[in-house]
N, C-alpha and C positions, 0 to 999 in steps of 0.2 A: 753223687756226683763227690768227686775227689776235693781234697782242700783246695787246690790253686783254682779249679773253676768255681767253687764255691765263694771263695775271696773276691777273684772277680766279679762276678754275678752280683754281690752284697755291695762290692767297692762301686760297681754302676748305680748300683739302687742309692747308695749316699751320694755319689755325685748327683745324680738327679735329683734327689730330695735337698740336697746340697744346695744346687742352682736354683732352685724352685726358691727355696729359703732366702738365698743370698737377694735374687731378685726382688722378691716380694719383701725384702729386708730396706732395697733401697727404694724400691716406690713409695713404700710405708715412709723412710727417711727423707723423702718430697715431700708426700701426702701432710703426714703427722705435723709438722711445723707450719706449711701452709695453714694448714684447718685451724690449729691452735692460734695463729698469727690473726686470721681472719675472723674467727668466732669472739677470741678476747678470754681473758680469764675465766670471767663469770658464764657467759653462755657456753663455754665448753665444757666448765663444771655439770650444769644443767643436764646436757648431751650425755655427758658420763652418768648422770644419774638415771637418765632414761635407758638405758643400756645395761645399767646394773638391773632396773625393776624388769623390764622385759627379758632379761636372765633368768630370774624368777618366773616369770609365767610363761617362760618356754619350757621349761620342765613338763610342764601340763600337757604341752603339745608332744613331748619327747619323752615320757615317763621309762627311763632306760633303754627305751626297744632298741636305738640304734648300738647302742655299747653289748646288748646282749648279743646282737645279730652279728655285729663285728668279730667277737671272741667265736662265736659259732661256725661263721665263715671262715675264719684264720685257723680254725684248728680241725674241720671237715670240710671244708671246698666247697666241691658241687654238692654233697649231700646235704649240706644246709640251707640249699636255695629256697627251701618250701617255707622254711622258716623266715627268709624274707619277705616272701609274698605275703604271710601274716602280719608281718611286721607293719608292711606299707599299708594295709588296710586297718590296723589300729593307730597307727599314726594319723590318717586321714580324720577317724572319728575324735582322736583326743585334740587335733587339733582344730575341730568346730568347739570344742568345750575351752579349749584356752584362747580362742576370740574373746567369747563370751565374758571369761573373768578380765582380760585385759580391758573392755570397755567398762567394768565394773569398777577396777580399779583407777580407770582416768577418769571417773567420774568423783573422783573425791579430792583430787587434784584441784587446787587452789589458782595456780597461775595458768592463763588460756593457752599460753605457749607449750606450755608441758603437756598440759592434758591434748593438746592436738598431737604432738610428737608421738605420744604414748599411744593415742587411736590408730593412727597411721602406721608407724613402725610396728606397733605391738600385732596389730590384727593380721597387717599384711606379712609378716616376717614366720609368724606361727604357720599360716596356712602354705607358703612357698616351700620352707623349710621341709616339709616333709618328701620333695621331690629330692633333694639334696644324697648325693650317694657317696662323699667322701669317704666314709667309713667302710664302706663297701671294697672301694679301689684300693687303699691302703691292707685291709684284709686278704684279698686275692694277690698281692703284692705286685699289683700294677703301678707302680710308683713313677712311671713313667707319663703314663696318662693322668696320673694324679698330680704331677708336677707341672705337666703342660695345663690343665686345667686351672691350677692355681695362679700361675703367672696370667692365665687369660682373665681371670675374675679380678685379679688384685689391677691390671693394666685398664679394663671398664670400670672399676671406682676409680683409678686416678683419674680417668678422663672427666669422669662426671664431677671429680673435686674442683679441679682445675678450669675447669668450664661454667659450672654453677655457682660455686661460693666467692662472694664478693665481699659479704660483711654479715654481723652476726644476725640481720634480718634472713638471710640465705640458710639458715640452720637445717630447714625443713628437705633442702636437698641432699643432706648427707643421708638419710634412711633411703633417700629414691635412691641413689648411686649403691647402695649396700645392696639393697631389694633386687635393683635390675639388673645388676652384674651376678649375684645368685643366681638367680633365675635362669639368665641364658646359657650360664656354664653349667649348670645343672641339666639341660635340655642335651648338651653336647656330651656329656657324661653319658646319660642314657641312651644317646645315640650310637656312640661309641659299642657300649656292651652288646647292644642290640644286632650291630655290626660283626662282633667277632663271636656272636652265636650264643650268648648267655640271653637264656631265655627264663621268664618269671610266669608263673601261673597264677594270675591274681584271683583267689576264691576267697569265700568267707567262711571259715570252719573254725567256729569258735570251742568246739571240743578241745582244739590244741591251744587256745588260748590261756588255759592253765599254766599250761608248762612254760609256755612264755613269758608270762607275768609274773610269775613267781620269782626268777632271778634278775628279771628286767626292773622288778618293785625295788630290789636290792640294789642295783646299779642306779635306778630313779634318786634312792635316798641318798647314795654317794652323789649324784650330782648337785642335789640339793645341798648336802652339805660342801660340797665344793663351791656353788655359788654364795651359800653362806661364808666360807674363808675369804673368797675373792670380792665379796661385793659388798659385806657388811660396813666396810671404811668408808664407801660413797655414802650410804644413809647416815651413821655416824658422824662424819661430818660436816652433811648438809644440816642435820638436826643442831649440833652442838657448835659448828664454827660460822654456820654461814658458805652462800654462794662462792666468794672469792677463795675462802680457803678450799673448798672443794676443787675449786679449777687447778688450785697448784697440786694439792695431792692426785687429784685425777691424773693429769700429766706427769707427774714423777712415778706415778704406778705404773701408767702407760709404757713408759720407756723404758721401764725396768722388765715388763713383761715383752717388748719387742726385742730386746736383747736376750732374755731368756729362752726364746725361740730358737736361736741358734745353737743352746745347749741341747734341745731336746729333740734335734735332728736324729740321734744314735736310737734313741728310745722307739721313734715312728718307726725306722727300719728295720729294729729289730723284733719291737712286738709279736710280727706275725710267726717268725721263726722259734719266738720263744714260747710261742702256742703251742706249735707242733711238738718242740722238744721239753715239752712241761713233765713229762715223765721220764724223762733221759737222765741218768746220775751224773751225767759229767758234760751234757748241751748246755743244759740251761745255768749252771753254775761259770761255764766259760763265757757266756754269753755276757751273766751277770758281770763279769771281772771286765772285760770289754766297754761295756758300756758306764762302769763305773770310773775306769781310768780316763775316760775321754772327759766325764763331769768333771773330775778334779783337775787335769789338765789346762781345760779351758776356762770352768767357772773360777777356781781361784783368781787367777789372774784378772778376768772380767771384773770381779767385784773389787778387788784392792784398787785397779785402774780408774774405775769408776768412782771411787770414794775420794780419789785425791785429784782429778780432772773434772768433778763436777762443777766448781764454780766457773769454770772456762768451759766446757762443752755444753752444759746444758742450756746457758742464755745463748750460745752460739746455735743450739738448735732450735729453740724456741723462740727466741725473740726476748728483747731484754724487759717485757713486763711479766716474764717466767724467771727473773731471776730469783725470787723467793724461791723457786722450786729447786735451785740448787741443794739446798740444806734437805729438805726432804727425799730428796735423791740420794743422798748420803746415808740418810737413815734407810731408805727402801733397799740399798745396794746388797745386801746379803741374801735378798729374796734371790738373786742370780746364782746360789748354791741352793738354800732350801728350797724353792721351787722346782728345779731338775731331781732334785734326790727325791723330792714328793711322786713327781711324775715316774723316776725311775721304779721305786720300790711299791707302790702302790697302783699308778696307772699302766705301769708295763708289765710288773713282774707277777702283783700278785692279780691282774687281770688278765694275764695271758695265762696261768693257770686254771682259770676261771673259778678262783676261791672269792666267789662275790661276797659273801659274808665279813670275809677280812677285809675285804676291799673298802665295804661301807665302816667298818668298826676304825679304820686308818683314818677316814675323810671326817668321820663321826667327830673323833678327838681332835681332827682340824677345826671342824667349825665351833666346837665348845669353846675349845682356847681363843679361836678369831673373835666371836662374839662377845664373851665374857669381856675380853679385852679393849675389845672399841666401845664398851660400855662404860670402862674404867678411864682409859688411858686418853682420850682425847679432850676430855674436860681439863683432865690435870697438866697434859704436856700438849695439846693443841694437835696441828700435822704431822708433829715429829711421832705423838702416842699413836696415832694411826698409822702411821709406818710402821712402827714396831710390832702393834697388833697384825698387821698385813703378814709381814716377815714370820713371827713366831706361830700363826696358824698355819702357814707351811711348812716349818718346823715339825709341829706337833702331828702332821701326818707323814711325814717321812720318818720319825722315830718310830710312832707306832705301826708303821708298815713294814720297817724293818725289822723291828720283833717280831712281826707276824710270820716274816718270811722263813722258810724251811734251815737248817742249819746251814747245811752247805753253801745254801746263796747268800745269807749272811757272812760265812766266811770269805767266800769269792769276793765280796763286795770291798773289802778291806785291803782296798789296794795299796803296795808300796810307793805308788807314785806320789801320794799327797803329801809325804814330806818334802820332797823336791819340788813339788809346786809352790806350797807354802813358803819355800826359802825364795826361791826363784821371784815369786811376786812379791816379797817382802823387799828385795832390792829394786825392784821394780818401782816399787811404791815409792822409796827413800829419792830415787832419781827424781821420779817426775814431781814430788813435794821440794827437791831442791830446783829444778827447771820451772815450775809455776811462778816465781818473782821476774822472770825474763820475759815474760807476758809473748811467748811465741804463738803461733798458729795452732788450734785444737788439732787440726790434722797432723802437724809437727809432733806435737806430746803424742797423739796416738802412735804414731809410729816410732817415736822413741822408745815407749813403752813395750811394744812387741820385740824391738830389736832389743834391748838390755833382756827381756826375758827370755827370749831366744838365746841369747850368748851365756847366761847362767845354765840353761837346761844343757847346751853343747857343752858346758864346763866341768857341773859336776852330776848329769843326770843321764848323760847319753849311752853310758853304759846300763844302768838300771833298765832304762826304754828300751834298749837292744834287748835284755833278758826277757822282757814284758812280751815283746811283739814276736818273740822266737816261740813263747810260751802261746801265744794265742794260734800262731800256727802249729 
């Protein structure tokens, strides 16, 4: 495939994934504020706690199996479909074990409403998640189908939220909307793969399971570490600071994570190609340079703009009751850089190369950092301390993974666009800071920030950007 056709093809993939991500973000931009306003600070915090706990128990239902299968299919395509059949069988068995664990964990919960949510959402979600095949669609580069399914799932979920949630008492309908929409869209995906000729031979072959489980358990360990540095803050804030503080922290972290999703589009699209080019002397560094350039050009201004405009944008999105979450979001805004960097070096490059041990070590570094900091910082600095621990956990993953990458990849990641992105972002931040006292609408501030950033790039960085683009081609 020549360069122009390759660029056109992956441009189409990026457009498809971007469209699905934008639609998903727009739907979330409507459902997330609606949900937090209807549930209130305390109940939303409790729901976030339930999600955090179910994230840990979900590891039992999927101990790295789909992560391993996705890497194998991305690297070997049709030749790896026998692995997928074994993975499906193992997931059904593990899902049953996870359901029992969820019931045991729920029995220790003192609050009846939280206990009900854990039992209902935890058990049903671990059983239905075995049908999910999002990992398979991305590995086969079926991004258009994946985007359609993603939009459908988000739309069904939004319909459920807008229709069923009216007060904090309706919180039980949140997991119903999640599980029902995921189950229906998973069936759609299976029907599509069957119609396209993809066949799975369901067979129980324990002799092959050892080959699957060794790397899968490394990925399971990585997933456990990922949950620790993502979810420890929720548990620590509830223990140390109470349910109101948990609601503020959960809202700020969730908003940052939604914005971070935009920056992960490039990694999602490039991962299958990186797996195929893992042994290429030029291919992998070239793809790394593209992903790193996208990260700095969009991540730095998003972080700076988020810090400056948080006092206006956060209460505008979430409601006046979340005014206190503005300061939390300012502390968590660097996550918009550290998290995409962690995804790039650990979850994309090391993962695509099949270096499961290095992948695990990088996530272990993040987990140790986050857990230790979550035990120390929240009692001393409150919600701000939990936000700092959240950010530094991701930073530890990114730094460790960067050091474990091959030298040629590390060299390629040092994009010259970083300096220009920082300068343009600082100018943008100054303009936004001067505009805040004028009390302009949030959308006007966002548009102004984008315009200033683009003007600075056009003034001082267009030649550098042109050289980088020519180097990519």
